[in-house]
C-alpha positions as a Markdown table, in Angstrom:
| # | Residue | x | y | z |
|---|---|---|---|---|
| 1 | Met | 38.9 | 14.5 | 100.7 |
| 2 | Pro | 41.8 | 12.4 | 101.9 |
| 3 | Gly | 44.4 | 14.8 | 100.5 |
| 4 | Tyr | 43.4 | 17.6 | 102.9 |
| 5 | Ala | 44.0 | 15.5 | 106.0 |
| 6 | Arg | 47.4 | 14.3 | 104.7 |
| 7 | Thr | 48.4 | 17.8 | 103.7 |
| 8 | Phe | 47.1 | 19.3 | 107.0 |
| 9 | Ser | 49.3 | 17.1 | 109.1 |
| 10 | Ser | 52.4 | 17.4 | 106.9 |
| 11 | Gly | 53.4 | 21.0 | 107.9 |
| 12 | Arg | 55.0 | 21.6 | 111.3 |
| 13 | Gly | 53.0 | 24.8 | 111.7 |
| 14 | Ala | 49.8 | 23.6 | 110.2 |
| 15 | Val | 48.1 | 22.8 | 113.5 |
| 16 | Leu | 49.0 | 26.2 | 114.9 |
| 17 | Leu | 47.7 | 28.0 | 111.8 |
| 18 | Gly | 44.5 | 25.9 | 111.9 |
| 19 | Leu | 44.1 | 27.0 | 115.6 |
| 20 | Ala | 44.8 | 30.6 | 114.7 |
| 21 | Gly | 42.2 | 30.4 | 111.9 |
| 22 | Ala | 39.7 | 29.0 | 114.4 |
| 23 | Gly | 40.5 | 31.8 | 116.8 |
| 24 | Ser | 39.9 | 34.4 | 114.2 |
| 25 | Ala | 36.6 | 32.7 | 113.2 |
| 26 | Leu | 35.5 | 32.8 | 116.8 |
| 27 | Val | 36.4 | 36.5 | 117.0 |
| 28 | Ala | 34.4 | 37.1 | 113.8 |
| 29 | Ala | 31.4 | 35.2 | 115.3 |
| 30 | Leu | 31.7 | 37.2 | 118.5 |
| 31 | His | 31.5 | 40.5 | 116.6 |
| 32 | Ala | 28.4 | 39.2 | 114.7 |
| 33 | Val | 26.8 | 38.4 | 118.1 |
| 34 | Ile | 27.7 | 41.9 | 119.4 |
| 35 | Ile | 25.7 | 43.4 | 116.5 |
| 36 | Val | 22.7 | 41.3 | 117.6 |
| 37 | Val | 23.1 | 42.1 | 121.3 |
| 38 | Gly | 23.5 | 45.8 | 120.7 |
| 39 | Ala | 24.4 | 48.4 | 123.2 |
| 40 | Pro | 25.2 | 46.1 | 126.2 |
| 41 | Gly | 27.5 | 44.1 | 123.9 |
| 42 | Tyr | 29.3 | 47.2 | 122.8 |
| 43 | Arg | 29.8 | 48.3 | 126.4 |
| 44 | Tyr | 30.9 | 44.9 | 127.7 |
| 45 | Phe | 33.5 | 44.4 | 124.9 |
| 46 | Gly | 34.9 | 47.9 | 125.2 |
| 47 | Ala | 33.7 | 49.6 | 122.1 |
| 48 | Gly | 33.0 | 52.7 | 124.1 |
| 49 | Glu | 30.0 | 54.5 | 125.4 |
| 50 | Glu | 29.7 | 56.5 | 122.1 |
| 51 | Met | 29.1 | 53.3 | 120.1 |
| 52 | Ala | 26.6 | 52.0 | 122.7 |
| 53 | Arg | 24.6 | 55.2 | 122.8 |
| 54 | Ala | 24.6 | 55.5 | 119.0 |
| 55 | Asp | 23.2 | 51.9 | 118.9 |
| 56 | Glu | 20.5 | 52.8 | 121.4 |
| 57 | Leu | 19.6 | 55.9 | 119.4 |
| 58 | Gly | 19.0 | 53.6 | 116.3 |
| 59 | Ser | 22.2 | 54.6 | 114.4 |
| 60 | Leu | 23.4 | 52.1 | 111.9 |
| 61 | Gln | 27.0 | 53.2 | 112.3 |
| 62 | Pro | 27.9 | 50.8 | 115.2 |
| 63 | Ala | 26.4 | 47.8 | 113.3 |
| 64 | Leu | 28.2 | 48.8 | 110.1 |
| 65 | Val | 31.6 | 49.3 | 111.8 |
| 66 | Thr | 31.2 | 46.0 | 113.6 |
| 67 | Ala | 30.1 | 44.2 | 110.5 |
| 68 | Gly | 33.2 | 45.5 | 108.8 |
| 69 | Leu | 35.3 | 44.1 | 111.6 |
| 70 | Thr | 33.5 | 40.8 | 111.4 |
| 71 | Leu | 34.4 | 40.5 | 107.7 |
| 72 | Val | 38.1 | 41.4 | 108.5 |
| 73 | Phe | 38.3 | 38.7 | 111.1 |
| 74 | Ala | 36.6 | 36.2 | 108.8 |
| 75 | Ala | 39.2 | 37.0 | 106.1 |
| 76 | Trp | 41.9 | 36.5 | 108.7 |
| 77 | Ala | 40.4 | 33.1 | 109.6 |
| 78 | Ala | 40.5 | 32.2 | 105.9 |
| 79 | Tyr | 44.2 | 33.0 | 105.8 |
| 80 | Gly | 44.9 | 30.9 | 108.9 |
| 81 | Phe | 43.0 | 28.0 | 107.3 |
| 82 | Ser | 44.8 | 28.5 | 104.0 |
| 83 | Gly | 48.1 | 28.4 | 105.8 |
| 84 | Ala | 47.0 | 25.1 | 107.5 |
| 85 | Arg | 46.1 | 23.9 | 104.0 |
| 86 | Ile | 42.4 | 23.4 | 105.0 |
| 87 | Val | 41.3 | 25.7 | 102.2 |
| 88 | Arg | 42.9 | 26.7 | 98.9 |
| 89 | Arg | 46.0 | 28.8 | 98.9 |
| 90 | Leu | 45.2 | 32.5 | 99.2 |
| 91 | Pro | 47.2 | 35.3 | 97.5 |
| 92 | Leu | 50.2 | 36.8 | 99.4 |
| 93 | Leu | 49.8 | 34.0 | 102.0 |
| 94 | Arg | 53.0 | 34.5 | 103.9 |
| 95 | Thr | 52.7 | 38.3 | 103.9 |
| 96 | Gly | 49.1 | 38.0 | 105.1 |
| 97 | Leu | 49.9 | 35.5 | 107.8 |
| 98 | Leu | 52.8 | 37.6 | 109.1 |
| 99 | Thr | 50.7 | 40.8 | 109.0 |
| 100 | Ile | 47.8 | 39.2 | 110.8 |
| 101 | Gly | 50.0 | 37.6 | 113.4 |
| 102 | Thr | 51.8 | 40.9 | 114.0 |
| 103 | Ile | 48.5 | 42.8 | 114.5 |
| 104 | Tyr | 47.2 | 40.3 | 116.9 |
| 105 | Ala | 50.5 | 40.1 | 118.8 |
| 106 | Leu | 50.8 | 43.9 | 119.1 |
| 107 | Arg | 47.2 | 44.1 | 120.4 |
| 108 | Gly | 47.9 | 41.3 | 122.8 |
| 109 | Leu | 51.0 | 42.9 | 124.2 |
| 110 | Ala | 48.6 | 45.3 | 126.0 |
| 111 | Cys | 48.4 | 42.5 | 128.5 |
| 112 | Val | 51.7 | 43.5 | 130.1 |
| 113 | Pro | 50.6 | 47.0 | 131.3 |
| 114 | Glu | 47.0 | 45.8 | 131.9 |
| 115 | Ala | 48.3 | 43.1 | 134.2 |
| 116 | Trp | 50.4 | 45.6 | 136.1 |
| 117 | Trp | 47.5 | 48.1 | 136.3 |
| 118 | Leu | 45.2 | 45.4 | 137.5 |
| 119 | Val | 47.5 | 44.3 | 140.2 |
| 120 | Ala | 48.4 | 47.9 | 141.2 |
| 121 | Gly | 44.7 | 48.9 | 141.4 |
| 122 | Arg | 45.2 | 51.8 | 138.9 |
| 123 | Thr | 42.5 | 54.4 | 138.1 |
| 124 | Pro | 40.7 | 54.0 | 135.8 |
| 125 | Pro | 40.6 | 50.3 | 136.7 |
| 126 | Val | 41.5 | 47.6 | 134.3 |
| 127 | Leu | 38.7 | 45.1 | 134.1 |
| 128 | Pro | 39.9 | 41.5 | 134.3 |
| 129 | Arg | 38.1 | 40.8 | 131.0 |
| 130 | Gln | 40.2 | 43.4 | 129.3 |
| 131 | Leu | 43.3 | 41.4 | 130.3 |
| 132 | Val | 41.7 | 38.2 | 129.1 |
| 133 | Phe | 41.0 | 39.8 | 125.7 |
| 134 | Ser | 44.6 | 40.9 | 125.4 |
| 135 | Val | 46.0 | 37.4 | 126.4 |
| 136 | Val | 43.7 | 35.8 | 123.8 |
| 137 | Ser | 44.9 | 38.2 | 121.1 |
| 138 | Leu | 48.5 | 37.5 | 122.0 |
| 139 | Ala | 47.9 | 33.7 | 121.9 |
| 140 | Ile | 46.2 | 34.0 | 118.4 |
| 141 | Gly | 49.0 | 36.2 | 117.2 |
| 142 | Leu | 51.7 | 33.9 | 118.4 |
| 143 | Ala | 49.9 | 30.9 | 116.7 |
| 144 | Tyr | 49.9 | 32.8 | 113.4 |
| 145 | Leu | 53.6 | 33.9 | 113.7 |
| 146 | Val | 55.0 | 30.6 | 115.0 |
| 147 | Gly | 52.9 | 28.5 | 112.6 |
| 148 | Thr | 54.1 | 30.7 | 109.7 |
| 149 | Gly | 57.7 | 30.4 | 110.8 |
| 150 | Arg | 57.5 | 26.7 | 111.1 |
| 151 | Asp | 56.0 | 26.2 | 107.6 |
| 152 | Trp | 57.7 | 29.2 | 105.9 |
| 153 | Ser | 59.2 | 27.3 | 103.0 |
| 154 | Thr | 56.1 | 25.4 | 102.1 |
| 155 | Leu | 53.8 | 28.4 | 102.5 |
| 156 | Gly | 55.6 | 30.0 | 99.6 |
| 157 | Glu | 54.9 | 27.1 | 97.2 |
| 158 | Arg | 52.4 | 28.1 | 94.5 |
| 159 | Asn | 51.1 | 24.5 | 94.1 |
| 160 | Ser | 49.9 | 24.1 | 97.7 |
| 161 | Thr | 46.3 | 23.0 | 98.2 |
């Protein structure tokens, strides 16, 4: 479909929105893997001991909550891809992209105190992976926000692909 490639490269923010969508797709896939891995995955990725123990006891709650998150991140990926004009235009595109970017960025801003706590050796300790998760969230959020800002006028067009 030649029109997609041409349209994808036409927006100044399309590449960033495509990367943001890919980041959300990877986060969705990671959550799906956590369901399969079970309790060790919940512990490693910071879901808490309660979720890990519930999984070990055979409760469906951790898997259902994580499946819900997987669907949310998959929807967010679709919005990133829609903003990049890789898939059709989704409803409330600009509002969705700004909301998603803001949520990721706010989550990612936790990297500031986490970095300080990590360096200062605070108790309880901040694990380096927690800092990495926050930095990744911030990067994805900024990709959504900057990409949206760069393509603001074209993202509002109803006749976008």
